[in-house]
C-alpha positions in Angstrom: 154.0 104.2 133.3 152.8 101.6 135.8 151.7 104.3 138.2 149.7 106.0 135.5 147.9 102.8 134.6 147.2 102.1 138.3 145.7 105.6 138.8 143.6 105.2 135.6 142.4 101.8 136.7 141.4 103.3 140.1 139.5 106.2 138.4 137.8 103.8 136.0 136.7 101.4 138.7 135.2 104.3 140.7 133.5 105.7 137.6 131.9 102.4 137.0 130.8 102.1 140.6 129.1 105.5 140.6 127.8 105.4 137.1 124.0 105.0 136.8 124.1 103.7 133.3 126.9 101.9 131.4 127.2 102.8 127.8 126.7 99.6 125.9 125.7 101.1 122.5 127.8 101.6 119.5 128.2 105.4 120.0 129.5 107.5 122.9 129.8 111.2 124.0 132.8 111.1 126.3 135.6 108.5 126.8 138.5 108.4 129.2 141.5 106.1 128.9 145.1 105.6 127.9 147.0 105.8 124.7 150.2 103.7 124.1 153.2 105.6 122.8 154.8 106.9 124.5 152.1 106.7 127.3 149.3 109.2 127.7 146.2 109.8 129.6 143.4 110.5 127.1 140.0 112.1 127.1 137.8 112.4 124.0 134.5 114.3 123.9 132.1 114.7 120.9 130.9 118.3 120.6 128.7 117.4 117.5 127.8 114.1 115.9 130.6 114.5 113.4 133.2 116.4 115.5 135.2 115.7 118.7 137.9 117.2 120.8 140.6 115.1 122.3 143.1 115.9 125.0 146.3 114.0 125.7 148.7 114.2 128.6 151.9 112.3 127.6 154.4 111.2 130.3 157.7 109.7 129.1 161.4 109.4 129.8 162.1 112.8 128.2 159.4 114.8 130.1 155.8 115.8 129.6 153.7 116.8 126.5 150.1 118.1 126.4 148.2 117.9 123.1 144.8 119.1 122.1 143.1 117.9 118.9 140.0 118.9 117.0 138.7 115.8 115.1 136.3 115.6 112.2 134.7 112.1 112.2 132.6 110.0 109.9 131.0 106.6 110.1 132.3 103.6 108.3 128.9 102.2 107.4 130.0 98.6 106.9 131.0 98.1 110.5 128.7 99.3 113.3 130.6 101.5 115.8 133.6 102.1 113.5 134.5 105.7 112.7 137.3 107.4 110.8 138.7 110.7 112.1 141.2 113.4 111.1 142.0 116.9 112.1 144.4 119.6 113.4 145.8 120.3 116.9 148.6 121.8 118.9 151.0 120.7 121.6 153.4 122.0 124.2 156.2 119.8 125.5 158.5 120.2 128.5 161.7 118.2 128.1 164.3 117.2 130.7 168.1 116.9 130.6 168.0 113.2 129.5 166.5 114.5 126.2 169.5 116.8 125.6 171.9 114.0 126.5 170.4 111.5 124.1 169.9 114.1 121.3 172.8 116.5 121.6 171.8 118.5 118.5 168.5 119.3 120.2 167.9 121.5 123.2 166.0 120.6 126.3 163.4 122.9 127.6 160.0 123.7 126.0 158.6 122.9 122.6 155.4 124.3 121.0 154.0 123.1 117.7 151.1 122.0 115.5 149.8 118.5 115.2 147.6 116.5 112.8 145.8 113.3 113.4 144.3 110.6 111.2 142.9 107.4 112.6 140.1 104.9 113.3 137.9 104.7 116.4 135.8 101.6 117.3 133.2 101.6 120.1 132.5 98.0 121.1 128.7 97.4 121.1 127.7 95.7 124.4 130.6 97.0 126.4 131.7 100.5 127.6 135.0 100.2 125.7 136.3 102.2 122.8 139.5 101.4 120.9 141.3 103.8 118.6 144.4 103.6 116.4 145.9 106.7 114.9 148.9 108.5 113.6 149.7 112.0 115.0 152.5 113.8 113.1 153.7 117.1 114.5 155.9 120.1 113.7 157.7 121.8 116.5 157.7 125.5 115.7 159.3 126.8 118.9 162.1 124.9 120.7 163.7 122.1 118.7 162.1 123.2 115.4 161.6 119.8 113.7 159.1 117.3 112.3 158.1 114.4 114.5 156.3 111.5 112.8 156.3 108.9 115.7 153.4 110.1 117.8 150.0 108.3 117.9 149.2 104.7 118.6 146.7 102.4 120.3 144.1 104.0 122.6 141.8 102.2 125.0 139.1 104.2 126.7 136.1 103.7 129.0 133.0 105.4 127.5 130.5 107.5 129.4 
């Protein structure tokens, strides 16, 4: 996790150095950052004013998981920069032998499934920072074939 944060910090510093304009408004088009739990690199891009796509690359003790989400968004008019979002998605996970050891009733290998997401997104006006908090339940359809309700968490992203 520390290596991931170090790499992300390096990328962010270089992005700031080469950026011609820092986004200090209350909206953004693209944001890159991290999400905590279990630990993911995160990129979010608005394709329309009320729709975004988000890609997550999770790295954790049990392996790797890639998730793609389509998010419908809406403003919360009482707070500038605050939006709600929800939508569907999908994931693929590659699990190691530690996963099979810690969860003997499940198999290690590959999982594929569908996801949902519901959350809040706040772009800090005056800074190129976006903070999100969400819940991302998922169903594994191939592989372990189970419901997982513990994904999601706090995201911090640099806005472009």
